[in-house]
C-alpha positions, 0 to 999 in steps of 0.5 A: 067779658072776652068769653061772653063776647065769644059766646054772643058772637057764636050764638048769632051764628046759630041763630042765622043757621037755624032761624033763617036758613031752615024756614027758607029751605024746608030743611029744619031739624023737625023734617022727615029725614034720610041718611045720605053718604057723601065726600066733601074733598075730591080732586080732578083735572081742574087742579092736581087730580089725575082724572077728569071730572066725569071719571071722578064723579062716575066712580062715586055714583057707581059706588053708592055715594049720594053726594060729592063735593069737587074741591080743587085747589084755589079754583071752581069748576067753571069756565074753560080749562084745557089739560095736556096729558102727561105721564101721570094723566095719560092713562086717565085720558085713555080711560076717559075716552074708552068710558065716555066715547070719543064723540063726547070727549073734546080734545085738540092737538097742540102745535107741538103734537101733544093732545089737550082735553077740555075739562068739563065745568061743573054745570055740564057734569051736573047735567050728566050725572045728577038725579033727584034724591039719588045723586047730587054734586056740590061746588067747593074749593080747597083754599090752599094757603100757607103760613110760617112755611107750612101748608094751611088748607081749608075746604069751602063747601057750597061756594058760589065764587072762588075764594083766593088764599087770604094770607095772614101773619101766622098760621092761626091768623091765616086759618081765621082769615080763610074761615072768615072769607067763607062765612062772609060769602055765605052772608053775602049770598044768603044761602048755607055754606060750610068750611072745614080745616083739612088734614091738620097733620099734613106737613106737620102744619097745624096744632090743636091750639090753632084750631081751638081758637077759631071763631065762627062755625068751623069743622075739621077732618078727623079722618082724611084718606090721603096716605101722606097726611099723617092722621095717626101722628107720631112720637112727637105729634098727636093724632088728629083724633087726639087733636079733636079732644084737645080742641073740644075741651079748650073751645068749650071749657076755656074759650066759650066757643061752639063744638067743632064737628069732625069729618071723614073725607077721601082727599082723593087724587088718584083714580087710575092706578091702585094705591096712592090717594085713591077714593073710598077711604073715608066719608060722611053720612048726613041725616037730611030732609032732602038731597039738596046742598042747602039741606045737607049743609044745614044738617052738617052745621047742626051736627046731624052726621057721622064720619065713617071708614066703613061702619054703618049706623042705623040711628044716633039719638040724643035726648034727655042727656042720653046718647044712644047709638044703633049700629047696622050689623054685618055677619061675623063682625063685632063692634065696640063703642067708646064714649069719649069726653072730658070732665069738668075740673080736668087737669089742664097742665101742658108739657111743652116738648123740645122744639124741632126747628123743622117741625115747630113747637109741640106740647102734650096734655094730660090724660084727663082730656079725652078719657074713655068714659064708657066702653060697650060691645054689641050693636046698641050702646048708650051713655047717660050724661051726668052733667059733669061732662064738658062734651061726650063723643062716640067712636064705634070700632069694628073688627072688619078690616078696611077695604082700602086701608090708609095704613095696613091693618086699618079697621072700619070705624065710625065717629059720632059728633060731640054732644053737651049736657043740656044741649040738643047738638051732635045730631039730636033727634 
């Protein structure tokens, strides 16, 4: 009965997203589509970024992105905010004035002689940078919470009002409360929004078990470009990609919950000095009928996107239970595509590791979860599902080195969204 109730609740979310939003916006899955590159996790002077919004937005527009979500901590880019320059922000202030001209930069002197700059709200930055079908800004927030002494962060995308940290009795409840707050605002405002869990290994805070039980349509960052968020895990903690396989297996096979899609994001904070949490490390490429917030969000909620750190895909098709991947080739670069999944009847044994008081309980799962079901080379790869798979996802690994690696030696990669036998999901066309 519990599993049936979960399935019915999540069917309702799908009905809302597809049957209600699509006819209203003209963003349905049958419309003519294009690929749009974007980042959903970025910081500015509105919170702990080192640069003003204009500098941040200009970087992304100049580097070929089509959309950007400004997602500062527990605040929306609206109203009035003055920022005093300090050692970290002084260089950014000079670049700000040199780039945009002193006539357009609003500043004032405090009584103590320190200079303050007016932080531009999103509506003004939109007027300055947006262009139809070329570049779009989307309002967002990094809802920064905590539980059990650990950071619990999620991004709300497409928000219209700030969402305060919701708090909770433990990590899972805190996550769920914040997810619910975004979904409640979406229902109240009657336009699409999405929520994704951020950098689960930051502070070694989240476990796959936390995310696997989350109800409602929710995504997570499989690749976050901040060097301090531990994407690769360590000897004790699994990588974020390994988490994805555990989460997918448990959600689909044990909890009756929908697929959780994976994003690539920058989590960019630093635009002045090289290194640090800089831009251009990970992103999403969305197949949408138009460059609007509603259409992009709807496409992502359908799984019609992929995450990348450099690999470009020409096409992703899922039809007749066959998943086809076509890669945009680069001269001198070789490609390997792994089709990864879990088969029905998997060994669900869990081994609990000794608990570290500072880092919490961890566990390991069998190799049955997240197996490489097929590995192919070249720029075209395909996998025919047999019906035994709980899910299948594709990972494309190139021999090209990342332009801005998080870890030395990083290769460029792309992650496609999971598909299931008999389902039109994961960007089906």
